C-alpha positions in Angstrom: 83.5 124.9 77.6 86.0 122.8 79.4 86.3 119.0 78.5 85.4 117.2 81.7 87.0 113.9 80.6 89.4 112.6 83.3 92.7 112.0 81.6 95.2 109.8 83.3 98.6 111.3 83.7 101.0 109.5 81.4 103.5 109.5 84.3 101.2 107.0 86.0 101.6 104.4 83.3 104.0 101.5 83.8 107.2 102.0 81.9 108.0 99.6 79.1 110.8 97.2 79.9 113.0 94.9 77.8 112.3 91.2 78.1 114.6 89.3 80.5 117.8 88.2 78.8 118.1 84.5 78.1 121.3 83.3 79.8 123.9 81.9 77.4 124.9 78.3 77.6 127.9 77.7 79.8 130.9 76.3 78.0 131.6 73.0 79.7 135.2 71.9 79.9 134.1 68.3 79.6 132.5 68.8 76.2 135.5 67.4 74.2 135.1 64.1 76.1 131.5 63.9 74.9 132.6 64.5 71.4 135.1 61.7 71.6 132.5 59.3 72.8 130.1 60.3 70.0 132.9 59.7 67.5 133.3 56.2 69.0 129.5 55.4 68.8 129.4 53.9 65.3 132.5 51.8 66.1 131.0 50.6 69.4 127.8 49.6 67.5 129.7 47.8 64.8 131.9 45.8 67.2 129.4 45.1 70.0 129.3 41.5 70.9 132.1 40.6 68.6 135.2 38.6 69.5 138.6 40.4 69.2 141.8 38.3 69.4 144.8 40.4 70.5 148.4 39.2 70.3 150.4 40.9 73.0 154.1 41.2 72.4 157.1 43.4 71.8 158.1 46.4 73.8 154.6 46.7 75.2 155.5 43.6 77.3 158.5 45.2 79.0 157.5 48.9 79.5 155.5 49.4 82.6 153.4 52.3 81.3 152.6 50.4 78.0 151.6 47.3 80.0 149.3 49.3 82.1 147.8 51.0 79.1 147.3 47.7 77.3 145.4 46.3 80.3 143.2 49.4 80.4 142.4 49.0 76.6 141.5 45.3 77.0 139.2 45.9 79.9 137.6 48.9 78.1 136.9 46.5 75.1 135.2 44.1 77.5 133.2 46.8 79.3 132.2 48.2 75.9 130.5 45.0 74.9 133.3 43.3 73.0 134.8 39.9 73.8 138.6 40.2 73.9 140.9 37.2 73.9 144.6 37.8 74.7 147.3 35.6 73.3 150.8 36.4 74.5 154.4 35.5 73.7 157.3 36.5 75.8 160.3 36.9 73.6 162.3 39.4 75.7 161.6 37.6 78.9 162.5 34.2 77.5 165.7 35.5 76.1 166.7 37.0 79.4 165.9 33.8 81.3 167.8 31.7 78.8 170.8 33.9 79.3 170.6 33.4 83.0 170.6 29.7 82.5 173.5 29.9 80.1 171.4 28.8 77.1 172.0 30.4 73.7 169.1 32.1 71.9 169.1 31.3 68.2 166.5 32.1 65.6 165.9 30.5 62.2 163.2 31.6 59.7 162.0 34.0 62.4 161.4 31.2 64.9 163.2 30.5 68.1 165.3 27.3 68.1 164.0 25.4 71.2 165.9 22.6 72.7 164.3 20.4 75.4 166.2 22.5 78.1 165.1 25.7 76.4 161.5 24.4 76.3 161.5 24.1 80.1 162.5 27.7 80.4 159.9 28.8 77.8 157.1 27.0 79.6 158.2 28.5 83.0 158.4 32.0 81.6 155.2 32.1 79.6 152.9 30.3 82.0 154.5 31.2 85.3 155.7 34.8 84.7 154.3 36.6 81.7 150.8 35.2 81.9 150.5 35.8 85.7 151.7 39.4 85.4 149.2 40.1 82.6 146.3 38.5 84.4 147.2 40.5 87.5 147.2 43.8 85.6 143.8 43.0 84.0 142.3 42.0 87.3 143.2 45.3 88.9 140.1 46.4 87.1 137.8 43.6 88.4 137.7 39.8 88.5 137.9 39.5 84.7 141.0 37.7 83.4 141.7 33.9 83.5 145.0 32.5 82.5 145.5 29.3 80.5 147.9 27.7 78.1 147.3 25.9 74.9 147.8 22.7 76.8 144.6 23.3 78.8 141.5 21.5 77.6 143.4 20.6 74.4 143.0 24.2 73.3 146.0 24.1 71.0 147.4 20.8 69.5 150.6 20.7 67.5 153.2 18.6 65.9 156.9 19.4 65.4 157.5 22.2 62.9 160.4 22.0 60.5 160.8 25.2 58.5 162.0 25.1 54.9 165.3 27.0 54.7 167.2 27.2 51.4 165.2 24.2 50.1 166.0 22.0 53.2 163.7 21.1 56.1 165.5 22.2 59.3 165.1 20.8 62.8 164.6 23.7 65.3 163.6 21.6 68.3 160.4 21.9 70.3 158.7 24.3 68.0 155.2 23.3 67.1 153.0 23.5 64.0 149.4 23.8 65.0 147.2 20.9 63.8 144.0 21.5 65.8 142.2 24.1 67.9 139.5 23.4 70.5 137.8 26.6 71.5 135.4 25.1 74.1 137.2 26.4 77.2 137.7 29.8 75.6 134.1 30.1 74.6 133.0 29.1 78.1 135.1 31.8 79.6 133.8 34.4 77.2 130.2 33.3 77.9 130.9 34.0 81.6 132.1 37.5 80.9 135.8 36.6 81.4 138.9 37.6 79.4 141.0 34.5 78.5 144.7 35.1 78.6 146.5 32.3 76.6 150.1 31.4 76.6 151.3 30.1 73.3 152.3 26.6 74.4 150.7 23.5 72.7 150.2 19.9 73.6 151.6 17.3 71.2 149.4 15.4 68.8 151.7 12.4 68.6 154.8 12.3 70.8 153.9 13.4 74.3 156.0 16.6 74.1 155.0 20.1 74.8 155.7 22.6 72.0 156.6 26.3 71.8 154.2 27.8 69.3 154.9 31.2 67.7 152.4 33.5 69.4 151.5 35.3 66.1 150.6 32.0 64.6 148.7 30.9 67.7 146.7 34.1 67.8 145.8 33.8 64.1 144.7 30.2 64.4 142.6 31.0 67.5 141.0 34.0 65.8 140.0 31.9 62.8 138.6 29.1 65.0 136.6 31.5 67.1 135.2 33.3 64.1 136.6 36.5 65.5 135.7 39.9 64.0 139.3 41.1 64.3 142.8 39.9 64.9 145.2 42.6 66.3 148.9 42.0 66.4 151.0 44.4 68.5 154.6 44.9 67.2 157.6 47.2 67.6 157.1 48.9 64.3 154.4 51.2 62.9 153.0 48.6 60.6 153.9 47.1 57.2 156.3 49.5 55.5 155.8 50.3 51.8 159.4 50.3 50.8 161.7 49.7 53.8 164.4 50.9 54.3 164.1 53.4 51.5 160.9 54.9 52.9 159.1 54.8 56.3 155.7 55.2 54.7 153.3 52.6 56.1 150.8 50.7 54.0 147.4 51.5 55.6 145.3 48.8 54.0 145.9 45.9 51.7 144.0 42.7 50.6 145.0 39.1 51.2 146.3 38.7 47.7 148.3 41.8 47.8 149.9 40.7 51.1 150.6 37.2 49.7 152.7 38.8 46.9 154.7 40.8 49.5 155.5 37.9 51.8 158.8 36.8 50.1 160.2 40.4 50.4 159.5 40.7 54.2 162.1 40.5 57.0 162.1 37.2 58.9 160.6 38.8 62.0 157.6 40.1 60.1 156.9 36.9 58.3 155.0 35.0 61.1 153.0 38.1 61.9 151.9 38.7 58.3 151.4 35.0 57.5 149.1 35.0 60.6 147.2 37.9 59.3 146.8 36.2 55.9 145.6 33.0 57.5 143.1 34.8 59.6 141.4 36.8 56.8 141.3 33.8 54.6 139.6 31.8 57.3 136.7 34.0 58.2 138.2 36.8 60.2 136.9 40.2 59.0 140.1 42.2 59.4 143.6 41.6 60.7 145.6 44.6 61.9 149.3 45.1 62.7 149.7 47.9 65.3 152.6 49.8 66.9 152.6 48.5 70.4 154.9 51.3 71.4 152.0 53.8 71.2 149.9 53.9 74.4 146.3 52.9 73.8 147.0 51.8 70.2 144.2 49.3 70.4 141.5 51.9 71.2 142.9 54.3 68.6 142.6 51.6 66.0 139.1 50.3 66.9 137.3 53.4 68.1 138.5 56.3 66.1 138.2 57.4 62.5 142.0 57.8 62.1 143.2 54.2 62.7 146.9 53.4 62.9 149.1 50.6 61.6 148.3 48.2 58.7 144.9 46.6 58.1 144.6 43.4 56.0 141.2 42.5 54.6 139.9 39.5 52.6 139.9 39.7 48.8 136.6 41.1 47.5 134.3 38.6 45.8 134.9 38.6 42.1 132.4 38.5 39.3 133.6 35.5 37.2 132.3 37.2 34.1 133.7 40.7 34.5 136.8 40.1 36.6 140.0 40.9 34.8 142.6 38.5 36.1 145.5 40.1 34.2 144.8 43.5 35.7 144.6 41.9 39.2 148.0 40.3 38.8 149.8 43.3 37.4 148.2 46.0 39.6 150.9 47.8 41.7 149.8 47.7 45.4 152.1 50.6 46.2 150.2 52.9 43.9 146.9 51.7 45.3 148.0 52.3 48.8 149.2 55.8 47.9 145.9 56.5 46.1 144.0 55.6 49.2 146.1 58.1 51.2 145.8 56.1 54.4 141.9 56.2 54.3 140.3 53.3 56.1 
């Protein structure tokens, strides 16, 4: 007997098909930029809302590309939520203008000897040339920068400075030693979202003169008075060398006490910079950094990357009076410590 069940032809069944392939993610060429931003995130968080005082000087002041990069860095800091304050010198420009006027440039103890005639040139160059150019570069990115000198609103007050050379106090003219800082005008500008650009000229506390103040010293004093998070000093070297000229290894990090021991061995040009760093970290500034201003975007490299460049000075760690070994602290070789750190920040 024949089975009458109607069997469907297997050829009528739909064929099995593979599931649709999931498209692979496209490799975006901009991805490395995102990774750079992510690397900067902890540093952006750490420094947000903090004041950063930057001393602008050296070759960065005379190279057009370096000047433009510096302005970009400072504006970036401001747009990233920091409060940058720029203090500038003008050594190369002052020397050039003094030569044009037939006035001799002379330095003692790392400071420019400043006669009354030279002071007129210094004032003209700093406030009328260098400051205006820097303000202009910053304001290419928006109405941000405001120029001022230490004379304005009694921001920097000074008396005549007489350095001690070979046991003798030397008269080097209109060179000022800072006696007081008034941060009112600077804080008002910062509160309004501006970038103060300050020429290192001071009003006199006692004799009616105007004084030329070393820009490294002025930046350090302002950083301390403002309670800044960081003081950054741009130089024409990589940082503080461990054993110059025998080695070009740079000390990555050292404490205030370690720096103080090194000061007598430093070249005269580095003394005001490192004394400024020492003053800053001993008066409330969290870190002071000496950077190579010949490197484009050195400020951003130092603040927003894991690598860091230059030399960073930090306050001495608080010591337990019971357990602190004073003898060990005095005899510890900072060269070995710096080498052991291997440049780590």
